[in-house]
N, C-alpha and C positions, 0 to 999 in steps of 0.2 A: 242501629249498634249502639251499643252503651259506651261510657268512657272506660271502663274495665277493657272492654274486647278491642277498644280502638288503642287504648295505651299498650295492650298485649302485642297487637299487631306491629305497631310501631317499633317497639322493642326488638320484636322477633326481625323484622326488616332491617334494623340497625345492626344487630349481630351479624347477620348474613352478609351485609356490606361490609363488614368489617374484616370478614374473613375472605373476601373475594381479592385477589391481587389487582394492584393498581394497572390501570391501563398504561402500556408504555408507547411513546411516541415511536413509531417505526424510524422516522428520520432522525430522531436523537440516539436512538439504538445503533442505527449504522455509522452515524458520526462517531460515536465512543466506540464501536468496534473497528472503524477505521483508525482512530487516534491509538489505538492498542497495537495493531498491525505496522502502523508507522513505527512506534516506539520498538517494536520486536525487530524491526529491519534496521533501524539505527544503532542498536545494541550489538547487532550479530557481525560476525565476519562472513563476508560473501567473496564468491569466486566470480571474477570479471573477465569474460575472454578477450585475447589480445587480437589485434589485425595484424596483416603480415609487417608493419611497421613497428610493431610492440606498443601501438597504442590500445586505447580502450574501443573495442569493436562495438560499433553502434548498427541498428537496424532501423529504417525508416518506416515508419506508420502514421497514416492520417496528417503527412505533411509536417511531421515532428520527428526529430531523431530521438532514439532510445538506447541509453546504455542498458545491456542485458546483465543481470547478475543473478547468481543462483545458490540456493542454500547449500547445495553440496555436490559433488561429482555425478550422481545419480540424476539430481535434477537437470544439470548441464547435459548429461547424455540424453535423456528424454528429449531436449530442445534439440539436439543435433539429428537426433533421428527423426523426429518430425520435419525438420529441414530437408531430410534426405541426405545428410552430410555426418552420419554416426561413424563411417568409416575411417574419416580423416582424424588427424591428433589436434585438438583444440588446447591451445596453451591458454593461461589463465593467471590473474593476479589475485592474490588474496586482499582484500581491501575491508575495513569496518564500514558499515552502512553509512554512520553519520559522515563520516569523512568523505565518502562518494557525494553525498547531497551538499555537504557544507562546504568542501574544498573544490572537489574535482568539478562537477557540475558548473559552479559559477566560472571556473577557470577556463571554461572552453568559450570560444568565439561564437558560438551560435546557440540557441535555445536547444536543452536537452532535457528528457524525463530518464526516469530509469524504471525498466520493466523487471521486476524480480520474479523468478520462476515462471517465465513466459509461458512454457509448454505444461505446465502441471496444473492439477485441479484448485490450487489456492492461489494462483498466480495474481501479482499486485500491481497495478499502473500506478506509478508515482510521477504525476507531471510536474512541469517545472511552475509550480504556482506558490503563492505565499502559504507560507505555514510547513511547506515541505521544504523548499531549497530559499537561501536566503533573499530578501526583497530585491536585491540588485540583479539577481539571477532569474527572478520571478517574471513570466509573461504578464501577469496582473500586478506587477511592483514597479517602483520607480527603477527605470533602466539607467545604468551607470554608463557615460559615454567613455 
């Protein structure tokens, strides 16, 4: 192969490489998607069911309590149906997601995460860890006595 042929081959290969999309690291892509969903949750008003004492209703899963929050009444109704409790009335409070994570979760005397739209296809678990709740309320943060 002569110089001109080799040079032409290298130029063609470089041109093709320039048009190929860059490989995206799946871990980086997943992290970015999670940060977007977290920002979406923090900026929304969500519905939080109340228990019989008018406190925030929680559910235990995996040894941790979870406050259930819902995007709208339809999402709450799906959850109630999935629990077999669709026939009862669910009272709820409207709370801004950021307030739920930054103020209400830290005010509890036990570790608690937030489950957003638990019975829906786009549900999201927000565990009590740094970056989601304040460090003082995070299981992997500095606990305040």
